[in-house]
C-alpha positions as CSV (number, residue, x, y, z in Angstrom):
1,M,-52.2,58.5,120.7
2,I,-49.2,57.3,119.2
3,M,-51.2,54.3,117.4
4,R,-54.2,56.9,116.1
5,N,-51.4,58.9,114.4
6,K,-49.9,55.8,112.4
7,I,-53.5,54.5,111.2
8,A,-54.0,58.4,110.4
9,F,-50.9,58.3,108.2
10,L,-51.6,54.7,106.7
11,L,-55.2,56.0,105.7
12,I,-53.8,59.3,104.4
13,S,-51.0,57.1,102.1
14,V,-53.8,54.9,101.0
15,S,-56.1,57.7,99.9
16,I,-53.1,58.7,97.9
17,L,-52.6,55.7,95.8
18,V,-56.5,55.7,95.5
19,F,-56.8,59.0,94.1
20,F,-53.2,58.6,91.9
21,I,-54.8,55.7,90.1
22,L,-58.3,57.2,89.7
23,N,-57.1,60.1,88.3
24,L,-55.4,57.9,85.9
25,V,-58.5,56.0,85.1
26,L,-61.3,58.2,84.9
27,G,-61.8,61.1,82.4
28,T,-63.9,62.0,79.2
29,I,-62.5,58.6,78.1
30,S,-62.5,55.7,80.5
31,I,-59.3,53.7,80.4
32,P,-59.3,50.1,82.0
33,L,-56.8,50.0,84.8
34,S,-55.3,46.7,83.0
35,S,-54.6,48.6,79.8
36,I,-53.2,51.8,82.7
37,W,-50.8,49.0,84.2
38,N,-49.5,47.6,80.3
39,I,-49.1,51.4,79.4
40,L,-47.1,52.6,82.3
41,F,-44.6,49.2,82.4
42,G,-45.0,48.5,78.8
43,T,-46.4,45.1,79.3
44,G,-48.9,45.3,76.7
45,K,-49.4,46.8,73.5
46,E,-52.1,49.3,74.0
47,S,-53.7,51.8,71.8
48,E,-51.8,54.7,71.0
49,I,-54.4,57.3,71.6
50,W,-54.9,55.7,75.4
51,Q,-51.0,55.9,75.7
52,N,-51.1,59.5,74.5
53,I,-53.7,60.0,77.0
54,I,-51.8,58.8,79.8
55,W,-48.3,59.7,78.9
56,K,-49.3,63.2,77.8
57,S,-52.2,64.3,79.7
58,R,-53.2,62.1,83.0
59,F,-49.9,61.0,84.4
60,P,-48.0,64.7,84.1
61,Q,-51.3,66.4,85.7
62,T,-51.7,63.6,88.2
63,I,-47.9,63.8,89.3
64,T,-48.4,67.7,89.1
65,A,-51.3,67.9,91.6
66,L,-49.3,65.3,93.8
67,A,-46.2,67.9,94.1
68,A,-48.2,71.0,94.0
69,G,-50.5,70.1,97.0
70,A,-47.8,68.8,99.4
71,G,-45.5,71.9,98.3
72,L,-48.4,74.4,99.0
73,S,-49.9,72.3,101.9
74,I,-45.9,72.8,103.5
75,S,-46.0,76.4,102.6
76,G,-49.2,77.0,104.5
77,L,-48.0,75.5,107.7
78,Q,-44.7,77.4,107.5
79,M,-47.0,81.0,107.2
80,Q,-49.4,80.2,110.1
81,T,-46.4,79.2,112.2
82,V,-44.2,82.3,111.5
83,F,-47.3,85.0,112.1
84,R,-49.0,82.9,114.6
85,N,-52.0,83.6,112.7
86,P,-54.8,80.8,111.3
87,L,-55.6,82.8,108.2
88,A,-52.2,83.1,107.3
89,G,-51.4,81.2,103.9
90,P,-48.9,80.6,101.0
91,S,-50.1,84.3,99.4
92,E,-50.5,86.3,102.1
93,L,-47.2,88.1,101.6
94,G,-48.2,88.8,98.3
95,I,-45.7,86.2,96.8
96,S,-48.8,84.9,94.4
97,S,-49.7,88.3,93.5
98,G,-46.0,89.0,92.3
99,A,-46.1,86.2,90.0
100,S,-49.7,87.1,88.7
101,L,-48.0,90.6,87.9
102,G,-44.9,88.9,86.2
103,V,-47.4,86.8,84.2
104,A,-49.4,90.1,83.5
105,F,-46.8,91.8,82.1
106,I,-46.4,89.0,79.2
107,I,-49.9,88.5,78.5
108,L,-51.3,92.4,78.7
109,L,-48.6,94.4,78.2
110,S,-46.9,92.7,75.7
111,G,-49.7,92.6,73.6
112,N,-50.4,96.5,74.2
113,I,-46.8,97.1,72.8
114,A,-46.5,94.6,70.2
115,G,-49.8,94.1,69.0
116,T,-49.1,90.5,69.8
117,A,-49.1,88.8,73.2
118,L,-45.9,86.6,73.7
119,S,-48.4,84.2,75.2
120,R,-49.7,83.1,72.1
121,L,-46.4,82.3,70.6
122,G,-46.5,78.6,71.4
123,L,-44.1,76.7,73.5
124,F,-41.6,79.9,73.7
125,G,-45.0,81.7,75.3
126,E,-45.5,79.3,77.6
127,V,-41.8,79.4,78.7
128,A,-42.2,83.1,79.1
129,I,-44.8,82.8,81.4
130,S,-43.3,80.5,83.6
131,F,-39.8,82.8,84.0
132,A,-42.3,85.6,84.3
133,A,-44.3,84.4,87.2
134,I,-40.8,83.3,89.0
135,A,-39.2,86.7,88.6
136,G,-42.3,88.4,89.7
137,A,-42.7,86.3,92.7
138,M,-39.2,86.6,93.4
139,A,-39.1,90.0,93.4
140,V,-41.8,90.5,96.1
141,M,-39.9,87.9,98.0
142,A,-36.6,90.3,97.5
143,I,-38.8,93.1,98.9
144,I,-40.0,91.3,102.0
145,M,-36.7,89.9,102.7
146,A,-35.5,93.0,103.0
147,I,-38.1,94.5,104.8
148,S,-37.8,91.7,107.4
149,Q,-34.3,92.7,108.3
150,R,-36.3,96.4,109.1
151,V,-39.5,95.3,110.8
152,K,-39.6,93.2,114.0
153,G,-43.0,92.3,114.5
154,N,-44.4,89.4,112.5
155,V,-47.9,91.3,112.4
156,I,-46.3,94.5,110.6
157,L,-44.2,92.2,108.0
158,L,-47.6,90.8,107.3
159,I,-49.7,93.7,106.7
160,I,-46.9,95.0,104.6
161,G,-47.1,91.8,102.6
162,V,-51.1,92.2,101.9
163,M,-50.5,95.8,100.9
164,I,-47.8,94.9,98.4
165,G,-50.5,92.3,96.8
166,Y,-52.9,95.1,96.6
167,I,-50.3,97.0,94.8
168,A,-50.0,94.3,92.4
169,T,-53.5,93.7,91.9
170,A,-54.3,97.5,91.1
171,I,-51.1,97.1,88.6
172,I,-52.7,94.4,87.1
173,G,-56.1,96.0,86.8
174,V,-54.7,99.2,85.2
175,L,-53.3,96.7,82.4
176,K,-56.4,95.1,82.1
177,F,-58.2,98.4,81.6
178,F,-55.8,98.8,78.5
179,S,-55.7,95.4,76.9
180,N,-58.0,93.7,74.7
181,D,-60.5,91.2,75.6
182,E,-58.6,88.2,74.0
183,D,-55.6,89.1,76.1
184,V,-57.5,89.8,79.2
185,R,-59.5,86.3,78.6
186,A,-56.2,84.4,78.4
187,Y,-54.9,86.3,81.7
188,V,-58.3,85.1,83.9
189,I,-57.7,81.5,82.6
190,W,-54.3,81.5,83.9
191,G,-55.5,82.8,87.1
192,L,-57.9,80.2,87.4
193,G,-55.3,77.6,88.2
194,S,-54.7,74.4,86.5
195,F,-52.6,71.0,87.2
196,A,-52.7,70.7,83.3
197,K,-50.7,73.8,82.5
198,V,-47.4,71.3,83.0
199,S,-46.5,69.4,80.1
200,G,-44.1,67.5,78.1
201,N,-40.5,67.8,80.0
202,Q,-42.0,70.9,81.9
203,V,-43.5,68.4,84.3
204,Y,-40.1,66.7,84.9
205,T,-38.3,70.1,85.8
206,F,-41.5,70.8,88.0
207,V,-41.2,67.6,89.9
208,I,-37.3,67.7,90.0
209,I,-37.5,71.2,92.0
210,M,-39.8,69.7,94.2
211,I,-38.4,66.9,95.0
212,V,-35.6,69.2,96.0
213,L,-37.4,71.8,97.7
214,I,-39.6,69.6,100.0
215,P,-37.1,67.8,101.6
216,L,-35.0,71.1,102.3
217,S,-38.4,72.4,104.0
218,F,-37.9,69.4,106.5
219,L,-34.9,70.7,108.0
220,L,-36.6,73.8,109.5
221,I,-38.8,71.3,111.5
222,K,-36.9,72.4,115.1
223,T,-36.6,75.9,114.0
224,L,-40.8,76.1,113.7
225,N,-41.1,74.3,117.0
226,L,-39.0,76.9,118.9
227,M,-40.8,79.4,117.3
228,L,-44.3,78.3,118.4
229,L,-42.9,79.0,122.2
230,G,-43.0,82.7,121.0
231,E,-40.1,84.9,120.3
232,G,-39.0,85.3,123.9
233,Y,-38.7,81.7,124.7
234,A,-37.2,81.0,121.2
235,R,-34.4,83.9,121.8
236,N,-33.4,82.3,125.2
237,L,-33.3,78.6,124.2
238,G,-30.4,80.5,121.3
239,L,-32.7,80.7,118.5
240,N,-31.8,83.8,116.2
241,V,-35.3,84.7,115.9
242,K,-35.0,87.3,113.2
243,R,-32.7,84.8,110.8
244,A,-35.0,82.1,111.6
245,R,-38.1,84.2,110.0
246,L,-35.9,84.9,107.2
247,Y,-35.2,81.4,106.3
248,V,-38.8,80.0,106.9
249,I,-40.3,82.9,104.9
250,A,-37.7,82.2,102.5
251,C,-38.8,78.9,102.0
252,S,-42.5,79.4,101.9
253,C,-42.0,82.2,99.3
254,V,-39.6,80.0,96.9
255,I,-41.9,76.9,97.1
256,T,-45.2,79.4,95.8
257,A,-43.3,81.2,93.5
258,I,-42.6,78.0,91.9
259,I,-45.7,76.2,91.9
260,T,-48.0,79.7,91.0
261,A,-45.2,79.6,87.9
262,Y,-46.0,76.3,86.7
263,C,-49.7,76.0,88.1
264,G,-50.8,79.3,88.3
265,P,-52.4,81.0,91.8
266,I,-53.7,78.0,93.5
267,V,-56.0,79.2,96.6
268,F,-56.9,77.3,99.7
269,L,-54.8,74.3,99.8
270,G,-52.0,75.9,101.8
271,L,-54.6,77.3,103.9
272,A,-56.8,74.5,104.8
273,V,-54.7,71.5,105.1
274,P,-52.3,72.4,108.0
275,H,-56.2,73.4,110.0
276,L,-57.4,69.5,108.8
277,C,-54.0,67.9,110.3
278,R,-54.0,69.6,113.3
279,T,-57.5,68.2,114.2
280,I,-56.7,64.7,112.7
281,F,-53.5,64.5,114.4
282,V,-54.5,66.6,117.6
283,S,-50.5,68.0,117.7
284,S,-48.8,71.2,117.1
285,D,-45.2,69.3,116.9
286,H,-44.2,69.9,113.5
287,R,-42.5,66.3,113.6
288,I,-45.6,64.9,113.4
289,L,-47.5,68.0,111.1
290,M,-44.7,68.4,108.5
291,P,-44.8,65.0,107.3
292,A,-48.8,65.1,107.8
293,V,-49.1,68.4,105.7
294,T,-47.6,67.0,102.7
295,L,-49.3,63.7,102.5
296,T,-52.5,65.2,102.8
297,G,-52.0,68.4,100.8
298,A,-50.9,65.5,98.1
299,S,-54.2,63.8,98.9
300,L,-56.3,66.4,98.7
301,A,-54.8,68.3,95.8
302,L,-55.7,64.5,93.6
303,F,-58.9,64.6,94.9
304,C,-59.7,68.5,93.5
305,N,-58.4,67.4,90.5
306,L,-60.1,64.0,90.0
307,V,-63.6,66.3,90.6
308,A,-62.5,69.1,88.4
309,R,-62.2,66.3,85.0
310,M,-64.9,63.9,86.2
311,P,-66.7,62.4,83.5
312,G,-69.6,64.6,82.4
313,F,-67.8,67.8,82.6
314,E,-66.6,69.3,79.2
315,G,-63.4,69.6,79.5
316,A,-62.3,70.5,83.0
317,L,-63.2,72.9,85.8
318,P,-61.3,75.7,86.9
319,I,-59.1,74.1,89.7
320,N,-59.3,76.9,92.3
321,S,-63.0,76.6,91.9
322,V,-62.9,73.0,93.4
323,T,-60.2,73.7,95.6
324,A,-62.3,76.8,97.1
325,L,-65.4,74.8,97.5
326,I,-63.5,71.7,99.4
327,G,-61.0,74.1,101.2
328,A,-63.3,76.8,102.6
329,P,-65.9,74.4,104.3
330,I,-62.6,72.6,106.1
331,V,-61.4,75.8,107.3
332,I,-65.2,76.8,108.6
333,S,-65.7,73.1,110.3
334,V,-62.6,73.3,111.5
335,L,-62.6,76.9,113.6
336,F,-66.1,76.2,114.9
337,G,-64.9,72.8,116.1
338,K,-62.2,74.7,117.6
339,R,-64.6,77.4,118.7
340,K,-66.8,74.7,120.6
341,N,-64.1,73.0,122.5
342,E,-63.2,76.5,124.0
343,I,-66.6,77.1,125.3
344,S,-66.6,73.3,126.6
């Protein structure tokens, strides 16, 4: 079993390297690998057009996909463990809906009030959208944190989170109704998600934030393993269940909020990857699952980004369409596999 896990980790790590390189090489314009090497390490004089394609488009998009995939997968694993629900994911507590509501205020409401949406104001508009998404997500997170101190059952907290998401969606629907077609289209495009939205200095800010948050989430491995035993056993072993739940939910919510702010709401990665890793590694131990979902999420996000901008497509496909087409069959096959094993 140990050797099998080592081989699995090695293969996943190799897949990350392969997909990373392919994301740089493939696209509407194919660039030779030798030229990419020269551009990245400054060892040759390559075309300025190629340099702009790599440094201003493909490289930021690739490392954004890598960081976002890892973060969403960790968040999904945390949610599924806390709520002991295989269908729990990063968006189930209304965090993504809160971020979407914040962006709706910037794109839709500002357009109705001022006549021109803030999102059209270039760099300022992009920064405004990011801050609005973070503010909306954090506002919902604050509500969830306050409720979690009063509610004992995880199921009730999960239902309340879903209801908050419905309320946010209803408000967004009202804003759409009173907005002009151009603003609604801009909001819909944002909602489709994209790893290409992060550019310039934003990409380095995003990656640095994720480099800080992802290792911090590993500090909760022991807590997550105790929570797997159930609240009664965990409490007998000295775990403050209410405080532990607060820490895990806060960690998951912050990661989801940051990724949604920069990339838009990305679906299915956080839901599918933990199931896939449990099947591959045949383990519920978070000492194995946390690094596994981190690497697998990064690899799967890079693969989805590669599919979204394969040669032959005009521009790029919406990343949510690709993640749903890939993630949904993974979840279905894993659940069918578990059902078959139970019957056997």
